[in-house]
Every structure is written in structure tokens, then in C-alpha cells.
N, C-alpha and C positions, 0 to 999 in steps of 0.2 A: 504494500500500500504506500502510495506516494503522498508527501505532504503537499497536497494541492487543494485548490478551492473546491468546495462541495456546493452543488447547485440543487436547490429544492424548488420545484415549480408548483405553485398553488393557483387556484382559479383567479385570485385577485392580484397576485404579485409573484415575483421571483425572489426568493430569499437566498442571498449569498452567504454561505457559512465558510469562514476561513479557518483552516487548520493553521494556527499561528506558527511562524518560524520558530524552530527550536531555540530555547534559551541558550546563550553561549555557555560552554562548559566552564565550570569553576570548581574549585576544591570544595566549596560550601554546598553546591548542589549535586555533588557526587554521592550516590547512595552507597554507603560504606559496606554493608553486609559483613563478610568475613575479612575485609581488607583494611581494618583499622590501623594495623601496624605500618603498612605501606603508606597510607595517607599521612600518618603522623610523621614518618621519616621525610616525606616530601616537604611538608610544612616546615620541619626543622631545617632541612637543607636550604630552603629558599629564604630563610631568615638568618643563615649562617650560624644557627644554634647547634648544628650537627657537624661533627668533624668529617663524616663521610659525605663527600660532595658528588659522589658517583653512584647513581641509583639505576638499576635495571629492573624493568617490570616485564613479566611474561605471563601468558595465559591465552585461552581460547578466544576466538572472536566474540565480542559482546561482553567481555569481562571488564571493560572500562579503561584499557590501556590508552587509547587515543584520547579519551575524555581527559584523563589526568595529564597527559603530556600537553594537550592544547591549553588546559587550565594553567599549567606552569608557565607556558609560553606567554600567556596573557599577563601574568604577574610580572614576568621578567620585562616585558615591553613597557609596563607602567612604571617600573622601578629601576630600570636600566641595570638589571642584574646581568653579570657575565655568564649567561646560561646558554647551553647548546642542547637542542632537542634532536634525537635520532629515533624516529618511529619506524616500526617494521624493519628492523635490521636484517631479518631473514631474507629480505628481498634485495639486499645490496649486492651489486656485482663486484668483481674483483677491484676495479678502480675505486669504487665508492667505499669499499672496506678499507683500503689503504688510506683514503682521505679521512675516514672516521678514526682510524688508528692514530694518524698524525694529529687530528683535532684533540683526541684524548690527551696525548702527551703535552700539547700546548696548554690545555685547560689545567692540567695537573701542575704545570710549571707556573702558571699565572694566577692560580687560585680560583679558577672558574668552576662551573658546575655542569655536569653532563647527566641528563636524564634520557634513558633510551628504553626501547621495548622490542619484543619479538614474540614469536609464537611458542618458544621453548627456552629452556635455560641456555646461556651463551655457548656452552660447550656441546650442545646437542643440536646445533643447526647448520653444521657443515661450514661454519665461518673459518676464515684464516685463523690459525692457532694464536697468532700474536693478538689479533683483535678480540677473539673469544676470551683470552686470558685477561685483557684489559677490562672488558665488560663485566667479567666475573670478579674483578678486583674489589669493587665497592659492595654496596648492599644489593642483594638480589631478592626479589619478591615474586612469588606466583600470585596472580590475581585470580580470585574465585568468582565466577558468575553468581548473580543473585539467584537464590532459590525462588520457587513459585510463591512461597509464603512471604519472602522478603519483597518480591515485586508487588504482591497484593497489598502489603502494608504500605509500600511507597505510593501506590495509586490511591489508597484510602487517605493517606496523609495529604497528598496533592489535592484531592477533592475537598477535603476539610478546609484547606487553606483558601480554596475558592468559594467556600460556603455552599458546596455542591452536595446534595444528598445522593450517595452512590450505593445502590443495593449490592449485596454480595454476589447475586447472580450475574450482574453486569460485569463485575470484576472477573468472575469465573469464565464468562464467555470471552472476554478479552484475552485472557491467558490461554484459552483453549484454541481460539480460531484466528487471532491476529498475529502479526509479526511480533516476536517476543522481546525485541529490544525496547528498553524502557522509554527512550525518547519518543518513539513512535506511539507507544501505548498512551503516554501522557498527552501527546498531540491530539490523538483521537478523542481522548477524554475531554480535552478543552473544547473541541468542536461539538461534542455531544452536549456539553454544558451550555454552550451558546445557543444551540438549537432548542434545548429544553426551555431556556429562559425566553427565547423569542416566541415559541409556541405556547408558553405557559402550561407546559405539561411535564409531569415527572419523568426522570430518566428511567428507562426500562430497556430490557433486552430487545423487544420489537422495535423500539425507536433506534437503537444502535444498529440493528440489522438493516433498517430502512436507510439510515445514513450511509452505511457501507455500500448498499446496493446503488444508491444514487451516485456515489463516487465512481463506481464501476461504469456507470452509464454516461458519465461526462468525459 
């Protein structure tokens, strides 16, 4: 499901329901789950309160690696931190790996920070030995995807913040039939809330189904 406009046509008007652009990733809107230690270390590193200035995150798609790296990049841009971000290191070719190895050494000498990520631990991705050793030199964390229970709680918390009455059966339907990444789930929830307020009807599973069907038809 794409984050696109949803069009609902009534006999008297055409109602445009926007699935709002996803909120920029921040450390504060990262849903922690089982990743509290990794999040704490990132915050410490970005405030120079942590001696380990090299942090590597790994995990399956959807575990939050890119969210955290982008959030750190935003902080660095606002505070002029000497931070270098390397996402998806498992995709780097030989030349890019050499460049990252050189970047690591420069940051180590200058007091900079390197935050990187990949789909597995550094020594398990067929990287150059010298680069894998450097990436494993600092803190290494496996990020764990949210469980269904944690996603459900996150959706309920988001709904509560919007003043939205969200039945459990709607949450269950979202987790069963929609894309399971949290940003998409929350974007759909926001669109459903707008439609509910506009139509002055409570949020229900049939309303959600209709919203999704209309999106497929546009």
C-alpha cells in the first residue's frame, strides 16, 4: 500500500483523504521494543557521553536500522557533529568498502563518530577483512523487530495521542492484512481517523476495508 491520496466519492461531494507524509525519523519516535540498549548507546555517542564512538547496528528489514541512522543524521546536521553514516554496508562494492575503511581511520584519528548498519554482524557479510574488523571494533547491536503485541501497543498509543477511539478488532485487522511496517500502519490509521471525523462515524473494520478498497480503485 502506497502513501497516496485516498478519494471517496459521495453523491454530494468528493472527499479527499490524505495519508499524511510520514513523520521524519527521530530517536524520540523510534518504538524501542527490545532495543533499549542500542538506543541508549546512540544517544550517549551523539552527546559525547560515551567513549565508544563507533556503533554498528544489524538486523532484518523492518527492524529500525535506517530509522535510527536517519535520526542520527538529522541530529548531526542540526548540531554540526562530526558524524558519518554508513547504511546497508552489505551492499558496498569493493571500492566503497575501501572508502569506508579509510573514513573509519580518519574519524578515529579526528574524534569523529561512525554509525553504520547491515543485515548481519560485520564478520558475517563477506566484507573485506580489514573493514569487517573495523566495524566490529566498536559497539555492535542486533536490532529486534517489534512483536505483534508491541506494534499493537504502538498503534493504540498513537491513536490515544490523536484522541482516536481505536477498537481492538481494527488493530487486529491491520496487523493481519496490511503491510506490517509501523510507519505504514500509522499512516493508514491517520487516514482512517480523518475519514471517521469527516463522516462523523466511529472507526470500524468495515470502514477500514472501504478505505483500503477505495485506495485500490484510485
